[in-house]
LUMLUMRO-145139 format. One line per field, with one value per residue: z, x, y of N, C-alpha, C, CB in turn; residue in three letters. Coordinates in steps of 0.1 Angstrom, whole numbers. Glycine has a CB too. Example, Ala and Ser with C-alpha at 12.3 -4.5 7.8 and 13.67 -1.06 7.14 Angstrom:
2
n.z = c(78; 71);
n.x = c(132; 128);
n.y = c(-57; -22);
ca.z = c(78; 71);
ca.x = c(123; 137);
ca.y = c(-45; -11);
c.z = c(78; 79);
c.x = c(132; 129);
c.y = c(-33; 0);
cb.z = c(90; 57);
cb.x = c(113; 141);
cb.y = c(-45; -6);
code = c(ALA; SER);
REM end
This chain:
248
n.z = c(217; 206; 209; 188; 187; 208; 225; 235; 247; 227; 229; 218; 221; 220; 194; 181; 190; 177; 150; 130; 129; 123; 99; 98; 120; 115; 93; 56; 36; 18; -17; -27; -6; -4; -29; -26; -5; -17; -33; -65; -92; -76; -71; -53; -20; 15; 37; 68; 100; 91; 96; 87; 60; 48; 37; 21; 1; -16; -24; -39; -59; -72; -86; -73; -60; -31; 3; 33; 67; 100; 135; 143; 139; 133; 122; 98; 86; 79; 62; 41; 30; 20; 4; -16; -33; -19; -3; 28; 61; 95; 119; 134; 137; 149; 144; 115; 91; 66; 39; 38; 22; 5; -3; -20; -7; 26; 42; 67; 83; 105; 128; 136; 160; 179; 178; 189; 188; 189; 181; 159; 139; 127; 118; 99; 81; 73; 57; 36; 3; -8; -9; -6; 7; 36; 46; 65; 78; 92; 99; 109; 125; 116; 137; 136; 129; 147; 157; 152; 169; 193; 194; 194; 218; 235; 229; 234; 260; 290; 280; 270; 250; 229; 195; 181; 154; 139; 141; 137; 150; 137; 128; 125; 103; 86; 65; 64; 73; 54; 51; 46; 45; 38; 30; 34; 31; 46; 37; 58; 74; 100; 113; 105; 115; 142; 145; 139; 162; 182; 176; 180; 207; 217; 218; 239; 271; 293; 316; 308; 315; 315; 288; 277; 287; 274; 248; 247; 252; 229; 210; 216; 211; 183; 174; 181; 177; 159; 134; 126; 132; 119; 94; 66; 55; 59; 58; 72; 82; 75; 81; 65; 77; 66; 64; 51; 45; 35; 31; 30);
n.x = c(-261; -258; -263; -248; -227; -210; -185; -158; -129; -101; -67; -32; -23; -46; -55; -35; -41; -65; -61; -62; -89; -101; -114; -136; -150; -156; -175; -173; -167; -190; -186; -196; -192; -165; -158; -170; -154; -130; -111; -117; -99; -79; -47; -32; -34; -36; -43; -52; -47; -52; -58; -67; -70; -95; -105; -82; -83; -105; -95; -72; -85; -98; -77; -60; -29; -20; -12; -8; -11; -6; -6; -2; 17; 8; -18; -9; 5; -16; -29; -10; -11; -37; -39; -17; -8; -7; 12; 29; 33; 44; 29; 13; -16; -7; 20; 30; 46; 55; 66; 63; 34; 27; 5; -27; -50; -63; -77; -97; -109; -133; -118; -110; -120; -102; -79; -55; -65; -52; -26; -28; -43; -26; -6; -18; -25; 0; 10; -7; -12; -14; -48; -56; -76; -92; -108; -133; -148; -173; -187; -218; -242; -277; -297; -323; -338; -356; -348; -320; -311; -317; -301; -276; -277; -276; -251; -232; -234; -223; -200; -182; -175; -175; -182; -187; -196; -214; -209; -180; -150; -125; -111; -89; -60; -81; -110; -146; -167; -182; -210; -222; -245; -244; -265; -266; -265; -257; -256; -266; -265; -282; -262; -238; -241; -241; -216; -201; -208; -197; -169; -166; -171; -149; -130; -137; -131; -140; -148; -147; -171; -189; -188; -198; -224; -235; -233; -250; -275; -276; -278; -302; -319; -316; -327; -353; -365; -391; -384; -362; -364; -365; -355; -334; -317; -309; -310; -286; -288; -268; -253; -230; -213; -201; -176; -160; -133; -114; -79; -68);
n.y = c(-2; -35; -71; -83; -67; -72; -89; -111; -95; -95; -108; -107; -133; -148; -145; -158; -184; -190; -189; -209; -215; -192; -183; -199; -190; -163; -143; -138; -109; -88; -82; -58; -40; -38; -27; -2; 9; 14; 39; 55; 41; 30; 15; 3; -11; -12; -37; -35; -49; -75; -101; -134; -128; -121; -98; -92; -112; -103; -78; -85; -100; -79; -69; -53; -42; -57; -52; -68; -63; -74; -80; -107; -135; -161; -156; -143; -163; -181; -163; -160; -185; -187; -164; -160; -140; -117; -93; -95; -83; -81; -61; -32; -10; 12; 12; 10; -9; 4; 26; 63; 77; 54; 39; 37; 33; 25; -2; -15; -42; -51; -43; -17; -8; -16; 0; 24; 55; 81; 75; 58; 71; 93; 77; 60; 80; 88; 67; 68; 80; 115; 125; 99; 71; 61; 32; 16; -13; -33; -65; -73; -92; -92; -80; -71; -91; -114; -140; -140; -120; -133; -156; -145; -132; -154; -166; -146; -137; -123; -110; -81; -57; -28; -21; 2; 5; 19; 46; 53; 66; 88; 113; 143; 141; 135; 138; 145; 117; 92; 70; 37; 10; -23; -48; -83; -119; -151; -185; -211; -244; -262; -276; -263; -237; -243; -253; -230; -216; -232; -230; -203; -200; -213; -193; -177; -165; -183; -209; -245; -257; -236; -229; -252; -252; -229; -237; -259; -246; -230; -250; -262; -241; -237; -261; -258; -233; -216; -204; -218; -246; -278; -271; -276; -258; -223; -187; -166; -134; -105; -73; -53; -28; 1; 26; 55; 77; 105; 113; 146);
ca.z = c(216; 204; 212; 178; 189; 220; 224; 244; 243; 224; 231; 207; 222; 217; 180; 177; 193; 169; 136; 121; 129; 122; 88; 102; 130; 110; 79; 46; 33; 4; -27; -29; 4; -7; -40; -21; 3; -24; -41; -79; -97; -66; -76; -41; -8; 27; 45; 81; 108; 80; 100; 77; 47; 41; 28; 11; -10; -24; -30; -49; -70; -80; -93; -65; -52; -17; 14; 45; 80; 112; 146; 147; 129; 130; 112; 86; 79; 73; 50; 30; 23; 13; -6; -19; -41; -10; 4; 42; 71; 109; 124; 140; 132; 155; 139; 102; 85; 52; 37; 37; 9; -3; -8; -24; 3; 38; 46; 80; 85; 119; 137; 140; 174; 188; 176; 198; 178; 188; 175; 147; 128; 120; 111; 87; 72; 69; 46; 25; -6; -7; -15; -4; 14; 47; 46; 76; 76; 102; 96; 121; 122; 115; 149; 134; 128; 162; 161; 152; 182; 205; 195; 198; 233; 241; 227; 238; 273; 299; 274; 270; 243; 220; 183; 175; 139; 132; 141; 141; 152; 130; 132; 117; 92; 76; 62; 69; 72; 47; 56; 38; 50; 27; 36; 27; 40; 44; 39; 69; 79; 115; 118; 102; 124; 156; 144; 141; 176; 190; 174; 186; 221; 221; 220; 250; 283; 303; 318; 299; 319; 310; 274; 274; 290; 264; 235; 248; 251; 215; 203; 219; 204; 168; 172; 185; 173; 147; 122; 122; 134; 108; 81; 62; 52; 61; 56; 84; 76; 80; 76; 64; 80; 59; 65; 44; 47; 27; 35; 21);
ca.x = c(-253; -266; -255; -238; -215; -204; -177; -146; -118; -90; -53; -24; -22; -59; -56; -26; -47; -77; -58; -66; -103; -107; -123; -149; -157; -159; -180; -166; -172; -196; -177; -201; -187; -151; -158; -173; -144; -118; -112; -117; -86; -69; -38; -26; -42; -31; -53; -46; -54; -57; -62; -64; -70; -108; -105; -72; -88; -113; -87; -65; -95; -101; -65; -53; -17; -24; -2; -15; -4; -13; 4; -2; 24; -1; -27; -2; 8; -29; -32; -1; -15; -49; -38; -2; -4; -7; 25; 26; 42; 39; 28; 0; -21; 1; 34; 28; 60; 55; 71; 53; 27; 30; -7; -39; -62; -61; -89; -97; -120; -137; -107; -107; -124; -91; -68; -52; -67; -42; -13; -31; -47; -15; 2; -25; -24; 14; 13; -16; -8; -24; -61; -59; -88; -93; -121; -136; -160; -177; -198; -226; -255; -288; -306; -337; -345; -356; -340; -306; -309; -318; -289; -265; -278; -272; -237; -223; -237; -212; -189; -185; -168; -183; -175; -190; -195; -223; -203; -166; -142; -113; -105; -79; -63; -91; -122; -159; -169; -193; -214; -230; -248; -246; -272; -263; -268; -249; -264; -262; -273; -281; -248; -228; -243; -237; -201; -196; -210; -187; -156; -166; -171; -135; -122; -142; -124; -149; -144; -153; -184; -197; -189; -207; -238; -239; -235; -263; -286; -277; -283; -317; -325; -316; -336; -367; -371; -399; -377; -351; -367; -368; -350; -321; -309; -316; -301; -282; -286; -257; -251; -217; -213; -190; -173; -149; -129; -102; -68; -67);
ca.y = c(-13; -47; -82; -86; -58; -75; -101; -111; -87; -104; -105; -112; -147; -154; -146; -169; -197; -193; -185; -219; -216; -179; -182; -206; -182; -150; -143; -131; -96; -87; -75; -45; -32; -36; -18; 12; 13; 17; 51; 52; 40; 26; 5; -4; -10; -18; -44; -33; -58; -83; -115; -145; -123; -121; -86; -93; -120; -95; -68; -92; -103; -67; -65; -42; -47; -58; -54; -72; -61; -79; -83; -121; -143; -172; -151; -140; -176; -185; -154; -163; -198; -184; -153; -159; -128; -105; -90; -96; -77; -80; -48; -27; 3; 23; 11; 3; -11; 8; 40; 74; 78; 42; 32; 45; 31; 16; -8; -22; -51; -55; -42; -3; -6; -20; 8; 36; 65; 92; 70; 51; 80; 99; 66; 57; 92; 88; 57; 71; 91; 126; 121; 85; 69; 51; 25; 8; -22; -43; -74; -75; -100; -83; -83; -68; -105; -118; -152; -137; -113; -142; -165; -136; -130; -167; -169; -135; -133; -122; -104; -67; -46; -21; -19; 16; 4; 28; 60; 52; 79; 89; 126; 149; 150; 130; 147; 139; 103; 88; 57; 28; -3; -33; -60; -96; -131; -163; -197; -221; -255; -262; -281; -253; -226; -247; -254; -216; -213; -240; -224; -190; -202; -217; -181; -169; -168; -189; -223; -254; -260; -225; -230; -263; -248; -220; -244; -267; -237; -226; -262; -263; -229; -240; -272; -256; -220; -218; -199; -227; -260; -287; -266; -281; -246; -210; -176; -158; -120; -96; -59; -48; -14; 6; 40; 59; 91; 108; 122; 158);
c.z = c(215; 206; 201; 179; 202; 219; 234; 239; 240; 228; 219; 208; 218; 202; 175; 179; 183; 154; 127; 120; 125; 110; 90; 112; 124; 96; 69; 45; 19; -5; -28; -18; 1; -19; -35; -12; -4; -32; -56; -84; -88; -72; -65; -29; 4; 35; 59; 91; 100; 84; 90; 63; 40; 32; 17; -1; -21; -31; -41; -61; -78; -87; -86; -59; -37; -7; 26; 57; 91; 123; 148; 136; 124; 120; 98; 78; 72; 60; 39; 23; 15; 2; -9; -26; -32; -4; 19; 51; 85; 113; 130; 134; 138; 151; 126; 95; 70; 51; 37; 23; 0; -8; -11; -14; 14; 41; 59; 82; 99; 129; 142; 155; 184; 188; 187; 188; 177; 181; 161; 136; 121; 113; 98; 76; 66; 57; 34; 16; -5; -15; -13; 6; 25; 47; 57; 74; 88; 97; 109; 117; 124; 126; 148; 132; 142; 165; 161; 165; 193; 205; 198; 213; 240; 241; 233; 252; 282; 293; 272; 263; 232; 207; 177; 160; 132; 131; 145; 141; 143; 133; 122; 115; 82; 76; 68; 65; 64; 51; 46; 45; 38; 34; 27; 36; 36; 47; 49; 69; 94; 120; 116; 112; 138; 156; 146; 156; 185; 188; 181; 201; 226; 224; 232; 263; 294; 305; 309; 302; 314; 295; 269; 276; 279; 251; 236; 247; 236; 207; 204; 211; 189; 165; 173; 180; 160; 134; 117; 123; 122; 95; 79; 60; 55; 59; 69; 78; 83; 74; 76; 66; 76; 62; 57; 46; 40; 34; 26; 12);
c.x = c(-261; -257; -245; -226; -208; -196; -165; -135; -106; -76; -45; -24; -35; -60; -46; -33; -58; -74; -64; -81; -110; -117; -136; -157; -163; -165; -172; -172; -179; -187; -182; -195; -172; -150; -160; -162; -131; -120; -111; -102; -75; -60; -32; -34; -35; -43; -47; -54; -60; -62; -58; -67; -84; -110; -94; -76; -96; -105; -79; -73; -98; -88; -57; -40; -20; -13; -10; -6; -12; -3; 6; 6; 15; -11; -21; 2; -5; -32; -23; -5; -28; -48; -23; 2; -3; 7; 22; 37; 36; 40; 15; -4; -13; 16; 33; 42; 60; 60; 59; 47; 28; 17; -18; -50; -57; -75; -88; -110; -122; -125; -104; -111; -112; -79; -67; -53; -56; -29; -16; -35; -36; -7; -5; -24; -10; 16; 4; -10; -18; -37; -65; -71; -86; -107; -122; -148; -161; -188; -205; -238; -267; -298; -319; -345; -344; -348; -325; -303; -308; -306; -277; -265; -273; -256; -228; -226; -224; -199; -193; -175; -177; -176; -177; -190; -204; -217; -189; -159; -129; -106; -95; -67; -73; -103; -134; -160; -182; -197; -223; -232; -251; -253; -269; -266; -259; -257; -258; -271; -273; -268; -238; -229; -238; -222; -195; -197; -199; -173; -155; -164; -157; -126; -127; -136; -134; -144; -152; -167; -194; -199; -199; -222; -243; -242; -248; -275; -288; -282; -298; -324; -327; -326; -350; -373; -379; -393; -367; -355; -371; -363; -336; -311; -317; -305; -299; -280; -276; -259; -236; -217; -200; -188; -161; -146; -116; -91; -67; -55);
c.y = c(-26; -59; -86; -77; -60; -88; -101; -103; -96; -99; -111; -128; -154; -155; -157; -182; -200; -191; -196; -220; -202; -177; -189; -198; -169; -150; -135; -117; -96; -78; -60; -35; -28; -26; -3; 17; 18; 30; 47; 51; 35; 14; -3; -1; -18; -24; -44; -41; -69; -97; -125; -140; -122; -109; -87; -101; -111; -84; -74; -95; -91; -62; -54; -49; -46; -61; -57; -70; -66; -82; -98; -129; -155; -168; -149; -153; -181; -176; -158; -176; -195; -174; -151; -147; -116; -105; -89; -90; -78; -66; -44; -14; 14; 23; 3; 3; -8; 23; 50; 73; 66; 35; 42; 44; 22; 11; -16; -29; -55; -54; -27; -1; -9; -10; 19; 48; 76; 88; 64; 60; 87; 89; 62; 68; 92; 79; 59; 81; 102; 122; 107; 83; 58; 45; 15; -1; -31; -52; -76; -83; -90; -87; -77; -80; -111; -130; -149; -129; -123; -151; -157; -134; -142; -168; -159; -131; -133; -115; -89; -58; -41; -18; -4; 16; 13; 42; 59; 65; 77; 102; 131; 140; 146; 139; 140; 124; 100; 74; 50; 15; -12; -46; -72; -107; -142; -176; -206; -233; -254; -266; -270; -241; -230; -249; -240; -212; -219; -234; -211; -191; -206; -205; -173; -174; -172; -203; -233; -257; -249; -225; -241; -260; -238; -227; -252; -258; -233; -238; -264; -253; -233; -251; -269; -243; -222; -214; -209; -242; -267; -283; -272; -269; -234; -199; -168; -144; -112; -82; -56; -33; -8; 21; 43; 74; 93; 116; 134; 157);
cb.z = c(228; 190; 214; 164; 188; 232; 210; 247; 254; 209; 245; 208; 237; 222; 173; 186; 207; 173; 134; 126; 143; 120; 75; 107; 141; 111; 79; 33; 34; 5; -40; -28; 18; -11; -50; -13; 13; -34; -38; -87; -103; -53; -84; -39; -9; 37; 40; 85; 117; 69; 102; 81; 39; 52; 36; 17; -5; -16; -19; -44; -64; -70; -107; -54; -56; -16; 15; 44; 81; 108; 159; 149; 135; 142; 117; 88; 89; 83; 55; 35; 34; 23; 0; -26; -51; 0; -1; 46; 67; 118; 113; 155; 136; 170; 149; 93; 87; 46; 24; 39; 3; 5; 3; -37; -5; 50; 34; 92; 76; 118; 130; 131; 178; 184; 162; 205; 181; 201; 183; 149; 134; 129; 121; 90; 79; 80; 52; 30; -21; -12; -30; 2; 4; 61; 33; 89; 63; 116; 89; 129; 132; 101; 161; 122; 117; 165; 151; 140; 184; 204; 181; 190; 237; 235; 212; 229; 280; 304; 261; 284; 237; 226; 172; 180; 136; 139; 151; 131; 167; 114; 146; 123; 85; 80; 48; 62; 85; 31; 69; 24; 60; 20; 36; 22; 38; 54; 25; 82; 73; 121; 110; 88; 125; 159; 131; 132; 181; 185; 159; 182; 226; 210; 208; 251; 288; 299; 333; 299; 334; 314; 267; 282; 303; 262; 233; 262; 259; 210; 208; 234; 206; 163; 182; 200; 171; 149; 124; 131; 145; 107; 82; 50; 37; 76; 45; 91; 77; 76; 85; 50; 96; 44; 80; 29; 62; 14; 36; 29);
cb.x = c(-243; -272; -264; -244; -220; -214; -172; -142; -114; -90; -48; -10; -19; -71; -52; -13; -52; -88; -43; -61; -108; -96; -117; -146; -147; -148; -194; -166; -161; -210; -177; -216; -187; -143; -169; -186; -140; -114; -102; -124; -82; -75; -27; -11; -57; -24; -57; -46; -64; -47; -77; -72; -61; -119; -103; -59; -97; -125; -78; -58; -107; -106; -69; -62; -4; -35; 7; -20; 0; -21; -1; -15; 37; -7; -34; 10; 13; -40; -30; 13; -18; -60; -44; 2; -15; -18; 32; 23; 46; 48; 32; 2; -36; 1; 43; 18; 65; 41; 79; 60; 33; 38; -12; -44; -73; -54; -95; -94; -119; -142; -94; -115; -136; -85; -67; -39; -80; -38; -7; -42; -57; -7; 4; -41; -27; 24; 11; -29; -8; -18; -60; -47; -99; -90; -124; -137; -159; -181; -193; -230; -256; -295; -299; -338; -337; -371; -343; -303; -319; -330; -288; -265; -292; -278; -234; -224; -248; -208; -185; -188; -155; -189; -181; -180; -199; -236; -211; -159; -138; -115; -100; -75; -50; -95; -124; -171; -169; -191; -222; -224; -260; -233; -287; -248; -283; -236; -266; -262; -267; -292; -245; -228; -258; -244; -197; -204; -224; -187; -153; -178; -181; -129; -122; -158; -115; -164; -145; -145; -185; -191; -176; -204; -238; -229; -223; -263; -284; -263; -275; -320; -317; -302; -332; -369; -359; -412; -371; -340; -378; -383; -350; -322; -304; -322; -308; -270; -300; -244; -259; -209; -216; -190; -171; -150; -128; -106; -54; -67);
cb.y = c(-14; -47; -94; -85; -43; -76; -104; -126; -76; -107; -111; -107; -151; -146; -132; -169; -196; -184; -184; -232; -220; -169; -188; -220; -178; -140; -137; -138; -85; -81; -82; -45; -40; -49; -22; 11; 2; 6; 62; 62; 52; 21; 11; 1; -15; -8; -59; -18; -51; -85; -115; -157; -131; -122; -73; -99; -131; -89; -62; -104; -110; -57; -60; -36; -38; -69; -41; -86; -46; -92; -77; -126; -148; -178; -138; -132; -187; -184; -140; -165; -209; -179; -140; -171; -125; -106; -77; -110; -62; -90; -38; -26; 5; 21; 5; 11; -25; 8; 41; 87; 90; 33; 22; 42; 23; 23; -17; -11; -63; -70; -46; 6; -14; -33; 14; 35; 72; 97; 59; 41; 90; 107; 54; 54; 105; 84; 43; 75; 86; 139; 124; 78; 64; 57; 18; 16; -29; -36; -87; -62; -112; -83; -78; -58; -114; -121; -164; -128; -102; -150; -173; -123; -127; -179; -170; -124; -141; -135; -111; -62; -51; -8; -28; 26; -10; 29; 69; 42; 81; 88; 126; 163; 153; 116; 149; 147; 95; 88; 59; 26; -3; -37; -58; -96; -135; -163; -204; -214; -269; -272; -294; -248; -222; -260; -261; -207; -217; -254; -223; -182; -213; -226; -173; -171; -157; -188; -227; -267; -261; -212; -232; -276; -240; -209; -253; -274; -224; -222; -274; -262; -217; -244; -283; -257; -209; -210; -186; -225; -261; -288; -251; -289; -246; -210; -166; -164; -113; -102; -49; -52; -11; 4; 44; 56; 95; 116; 114; 171);
code = c(MET; THR; PRO; SER; GLU; ILE; GLY; PRO; ALA; PRO; THR; ALA; ASP; SER; PHE; GLU; ALA; VAL; ALA; GLY; ASP; TYR; ASP; ALA; ILE; THR; PRO; PRO; TYR; PRO; ASP; ALA; ALA; VAL; LYS; TRP; LEU; LEU; PRO; PRO; GLY; ALA; ASN; SER; ALA; LEU; ASP; LEU; GLY; ALA; GLY; THR; GLY; GLN; LEU; SER; ARG; LEU; LEU; VAL; ALA; ARG; GLY; VAL; HIS; THR; ILE; ALA; VAL; ASP; PRO; SER; PRO; ALA; MET; LEU; ARG; GLU; LEU; SER; ARG; ALA; VAL; PRO; ALA; ALA; GLU; THR; HIS; GLN; GLY; THR; ALA; GLU; ASP; ILE; PRO; LEU; PRO; ASP; GLY; SER; VAL; ASP; ALA; VAL; VAL; VAL; GLY; HIS; ALA; TRP; HIS; TRP; VAL; ASP; LEU; PRO; ARG; ALA; VAL; PRO; GLU; VAL; ALA; ARG; VAL; LEU; ARG; PRO; GLY; GLY; GLN; LEU; GLY; LEU; VAL; TRP; ASN; VAL; ARG; ASP; GLU; ARG; VAL; ASP; TRP; VAL; ALA; GLU; ILE; ASP; ARG; ILE; VAL; HIS; ARG; GLY; THR; ALA; TYR; PHE; LEU; ASN; SER; GLU; ASN; PRO; GLU; VAL; GLY; GLU; PRO; PHE; GLY; PRO; ILE; GLU; ARG; LEU; ASP; VAL; GLU; TRP; SER; LEU; THR; HIS; THR; PRO; ALA; SER; LEU; LEU; GLU; GLN; VAL; ARG; ARG; ARG; LEU; SER; GLY; ILE; SER; ALA; ASP; ALA; GLY; GLN; ARG; ASP; GLU; ILE; TYR; ALA; GLU; ALA; GLU; GLN; PHE; VAL; ARG; THR; HIS; PRO; ALA; LEU; ALA; GLY; LYS; ASP; ARG; PHE; GLU; LEU; PRO; TYR; ILE; ALA; ARG; CYS; SER; ARG; THR; GLN; ARG; PRO);
REM end
C-alpha cells in the first residue's frame, strides 16, 4: 500500500459537499485507458459511480451512448452541465436503475473499492449484455518519483483506506481479469498544485488547524524541493491502473 492509495473514507454527504470542486481535486483519465476498457464495437456504456463525469466525457467523445449512475444528486448536476449528452440516473453499484442486459460495457473510475462485492458483482452482470465487459480504472500518482511520494505522505497522513487498484476483486460470473498500466502526466504550476492540495484537504475530516498545518508543510515542500523549486511548470506523473473482465 502506498500513500497515493490512502485517503479519507468518503460519505454521501462528503461527496455532496465537494461536488463543485471535484474536477479540480481529481485528475482526468487518459484516453488510452478508456479505449482499452471498452470492448470492440461497444455502442453503449454505463459509467458507474460517475461523479462529475470525467469518464463520461471520454465515452461520449468516442461516440458511445453513455449512461451515468451516481448516488450523489450534486455530482449528477455537475455531470449534466459538463456532459449534457450523457443520460443520468441516481443509483449505486448495488442497485443499478437499468434493465437487464442493457449495456455493452460498465466502466468504474476510481470507485470500485467502495462497492459491496457480493451485491454489486451480480448487479453489474445483470445490466451487461452477454459477452459484455466490466472495466475498472484508478488514477494514482506515480510514487516511484521521490517528490511525488513525499508530497503524498504530507497530504494524506492520518488517513487510511486501501484502493487495491493493482489486484481488484471481482469474481463470478466474470472471467479472468486482464491488467494494463497507462503512464501519463499532468502539467502543473506551483500555484495549481497547491490549489489542488487545498481543495483536497477541504474534504479531509480534520479540524481547520490540522488542515492549515498540512497545507503549510506542503507549501514549504513545493517551494524548497530541488525538483520543484524555482520552476514555473512541471509534470506530475500518474499511472492509470486498468483492469477488465468479461461476462460470459
